[in-house]
C-alpha positions in Angstrom: -2.2 -11.0 8.9 -5.0 -12.5 7.0 -8.0 -11.2 5.1 -10.4 -12.0 7.4 -8.7 -10.4 10.5 -8.5 -7.3 8.2 -12.2 -7.3 7.4 -13.1 -8.0 10.8 -11.0 -4.9 12.3 -12.3 -2.5 9.7 -16.2 -3.6 10.2 -15.6 -2.9 13.9 -14.4 0.6 13.5 -16.7 1.6 10.4 -19.0 3.6 12.8 -16.5 5.4 14.5 -13.9 5.9 11.4 -15.1 9.2 10.0 -15.0 10.5 13.7 -11.1 9.7 13.7 -10.6 11.2 10.6 -12.2 14.5 11.8 -9.5 14.4 14.5 -6.8 14.4 12.0 -8.5 16.5 9.6 -5.2 18.3 8.3 -3.1 15.2 7.7 -6.3 13.7 5.8 -6.9 16.9 3.7 -3.5 17.2 2.8 -2.8 13.9 1.4 -6.4 14.3 -0.3 -5.6 17.3 -2.0 -2.2 15.7 -2.9 -3.6 12.9 -4.5 -6.7 14.8 -6.5 -3.9 17.1 -7.7 -2.6 14.5 -9.9 -5.5 13.2 -11.5 -7.1 15.2 -14.4 -10.7 15.8 -14.4 -11.4 13.4 -17.4 -10.0 10.5 -15.8 -11.5 7.2 -15.1 -10.4 6.1 -11.3 -10.1 3.4 -9.4 -9.6 3.4 -5.5 -8.4 0.3 -3.7 -9.3 0.3 0.1 -11.5 3.1 0.0 -13.0 3.0 3.4 -15.7 5.2 3.6 -15.0 7.0 0.7 -13.8 10.1 1.9 -10.9 10.4 -0.7 -12.7 9.2 -3.6 -15.5 11.5 -2.8 -13.8 14.6 -3.0 -12.2 13.7 -6.5 -14.1 15.3 -9.4 -13.6 13.1 -12.3 -15.2 11.3 -15.1 -15.8 8.1 -13.8 -14.5 6.9 -10.3 -15.1 3.5 -8.4 -14.1 2.6 -4.9 -13.7 -1.1 -3.7 -12.8 -2.2 -0.3 -13.1 -5.8 1.4 -15.2 -4.3 4.4 -19.0 -4.5 4.0 -19.8 -1.6 6.4 -17.2 0.7 5.3 -18.9 0.2 1.6 -22.4 0.8 3.2 -21.3 4.1 4.8 -19.7 5.1 1.6 -22.4 4.5 -0.5 -24.6 6.8 1.6 -22.2 9.6 2.0 -21.6 9.5 -1.7 -24.4 8.2 -3.7 -23.4 9.4 -7.3 -20.1 7.1 -6.7 -19.7 3.8 -7.7 -18.8 1.4 -4.5 -18.1 -2.2 -4.2 -17.3 -4.7 -1.6 -14.6 -6.5 -3.0 -10.9 -6.9 -3.9 -9.5 -7.1 -7.5 -10.4 -10.4 -8.2 -14.0 -9.0 -7.9 -13.6 -6.8 -11.0 -14.2 -7.8 -14.8 -11.1 -8.5 -16.9 -12.5 -5.5 -19.2 -12.3 -2.9 -16.4 -9.5 -0.7 -17.1 -8.4 2.4 -15.3 -6.4 5.7 -15.9 -5.6 6.1 -12.4 -5.4 3.7 -9.4 -5.4 5.2 -6.0 -3.9 2.9 -3.0 -3.8 5.5 -0.3 -2.5 3.6 3.3 -3.5 0.3 1.9 -0.4 -1.7 1.7 0.4 -1.9 5.0 -2.8 -4.1 5.4 -2.2 -6.4 2.8 -1.5 -10.0 3.2 0.3 -10.1 0.0 1.6 -6.9 -1.6 3.3 -8.6 -4.3 0.2 -10.7 -5.4 -1.7 -7.3 -5.3 0.4 -5.2 -7.5 0.7 -8.1 -10.2 -3.1 -8.7 -10.3 -3.3 -4.9 -10.5 -1.6 -5.0 -14.1 -4.9 -6.4 -15.9 -6.7 -3.4 -14.9 -4.3 -1.0 -16.1 -3.3 0.3 -19.9 -0.1 1.4 -21.1 -0.8 4.8 -19.9 -2.4 4.1 -16.6 -0.9 5.7 -13.3 -1.0 4.1 -9.9 -0.5 6.5 -6.9 0.5 4.7 -4.0 0.6 6.4 -0.4 2.0 4.8 2.7 3.0 5.8 6.3 6.6 6.0 6.9 7.8 3.4 9.3 9.8 5.9 11.3 6.4 7.3 12.7 5.1 3.8 13.6 5.9 4.3 17.6 4.2 7.8 17.5 1.4 6.1 15.7 0.8 3.3 18.2 0.9 5.6 21.1 -1.6 8.1 19.5 -4.1 4.9 19.0 -3.5 3.8 22.2 -4.8 7.3 23.6 -7.3 7.0 20.7 -6.3 10.2 19.0 -6.1 8.6 15.5 -8.0 5.4 14.2 -7.4 2.1 16.1 -4.8 -0.3 14.6 -5.3 -3.6 13.2 -3.3 -6.3 11.8 -0.4 -4.0 10.1 3.0 -4.1 8.4 4.6 -0.8 8.0 6.6 -0.7 4.6 9.3 1.7 3.3 9.3 3.4 -0.1 12.4 1.3 -0.8 10.5 -2.1 -0.4 7.7 -0.7 -2.5 10.1 0.7 -5.3 11.6 -2.8 -5.4 8.6 -4.7 -5.7 7.2 -2.4 -8.3 10.6 -2.8 -10.1 10.4 -6.8 -10.0 6.8 -6.7 -11.1 7.6 -4.4 -14.2 6.5 -1.4 -13.1 8.3 2.1 -13.9 8.5 4.5 -10.9 7.9 8.0 -12.2 8.2 9.9 -9.4 8.8 9.1 -5.4 9.2 11.4 -2.3 7.9 12.5 1.2 5.5 14.9 2.0 4.0 16.4 5.4 6.7 16.9 8.1 4.4 18.3 10.6 1.0 16.5 10.4 -0.7 18.9 12.6 -2.4 22.4 11.9 -0.8 25.4 13.5 -1.8 28.4 11.5 1.4 29.8 9.1 4.0 27.3 11.0 2.2 24.2 9.3 2.3 25.7 6.0 5.8 27.0 6.2 7.1 23.7 7.8 5.5 21.5 5.4 6.7 23.7 2.3 10.2 23.5 3.1 11.0 20.6 5.2 10.3 18.0 2.5 12.7 19.6 0.2 15.7 19.3 2.5 17.7 16.0 1.8 17.6 13.9 4.9 15.3 15.8 7.0 12.3 15.0 4.6 13.1 11.3 5.6 11.2 12.0 8.8 8.0 13.1 6.9 5.0 11.1 7.9 3.6 10.2 4.3 5.5 8.3 1.6 4.4 8.3 -1.9 5.1 6.6 -5.3 3.6 7.3 -8.4 4.2 4.3 -11.3 3.1 3.1 -14.4 3.6 -0.3 -16.4 7.2 -0.4 -18.2 7.1 -0.2 -21.9 6.6 -3.7 -23.5 10.2 -4.1 -24.8 11.6 -3.4 -21.0 9.4 -6.2 -19.6 10.6 -8.9 -22.4 14.0 -8.6 -20.8 12.6 -10.5 -18.1 15.1 -10.1 -15.3 16.0 -12.8 -12.8 15.6 -12.4 -8.9 17.5 -13.3 -5.9 15.6 -13.7 -2.5 17.8 -13.3 0.4 16.2 -15.2 4.0 18.4 -14.5 7.0 17.3 -16.7 9.7 18.2 -18.4 13.2 15.9 -21.0 14.9 13.3 -20.8 12.2 12.4 -24.4 12.1 8.6 -23.6 12.4 8.4 -21.1 9.9 11.2 -21.6 7.2 9.4 -24.4 5.1 6.3 -21.8 4.8 8.6 -18.8 4.1 10.5 -20.6 1.1 7.3 -22.2 -0.2 5.7 -18.8 -0.4 7.9 -17.2 -2.5 6.6 -16.7 -5.9 8.4 -17.4 -9.2 10.2 -13.8 -10.4 11.5 -13.1 -13.4 13.4 -15.7 -15.9 14.9 -17.3 -12.7 14.2 -16.9 -9.0 17.1 -17.7 -6.5 16.4 -18.2 -2.9 19.7 -17.9 -0.5 19.0 -19.0 2.9 21.7 -17.5 5.4 21.3 -19.4 8.7 23.2 -17.5 11.8 24.1 -20.7 13.5 21.0 -22.4 14.3 20.8 -24.9 17.2 17.4 -26.4 15.9 17.0 -28.1 12.4 16.4 -25.2 10.3 19.4 -25.9 8.2 18.1 -29.5 7.6 14.8 -28.2 6.7 16.2 -26.2 4.0 18.7 -28.9 2.6 15.4 -31.5 2.6 13.5 -28.5 0.3 16.7 -28.2 -1.9 16.6 -31.9 -2.6 12.9 -32.1 -3.6 12.9 -28.9 -5.9 
């Protein structure tokens, strides 16, 4: 999943993007209202992956900035909400001095080539009290969403990896973030008078059943400096079978995490030279 692929996909659907949002107005309005309810009026806000600016445009704050790597999405956002600041860039295009009270990553992580790198890069734009709001689609809903996209009932999907809340939680922990709150919302993402309201109030509160909600969310902040200094070690487990063509790249792309990063490759009896490639890499390190 390359950055150029993601840009190409979202540029291609930019003209129809708001139309697709309107087809699922209830889902998007509920998600937008949830995010807006967390952010106070006097906050400085950054939304990463703002698309046409629909979420950021609905939030009333002292200062707000939206960034997206799709030039066509940003062009539409600027026309829709001229009072907001929109930039066609990723985090690397922001200045070192740019700090934000709240950072929104709404349905963004699924499209990132490297989630860990993005969360790590974000840290320099946060203060001790900054909060990061992350919403993602529950992977359980992947088959339903693929079918809906096929029949043009929702936004067409491009290159994408569905991630669980536990995966995100673990990455945040390794990168010295502290999770303040996490959970699920929206068991039924379509509007049926009274029924939708009752179901989406009650079901997300029931253990087990709430795991089937479509929306996952996490609110996090940087850990206090004394906890960051503990510098934990990390073990990365890679199960594999006949991955001679991929295993070298997979191992070399693992970043150094904490005071020591251990890589454990579990080979399930490969018939190719996967094991030998790993042994050769061990001798070089």
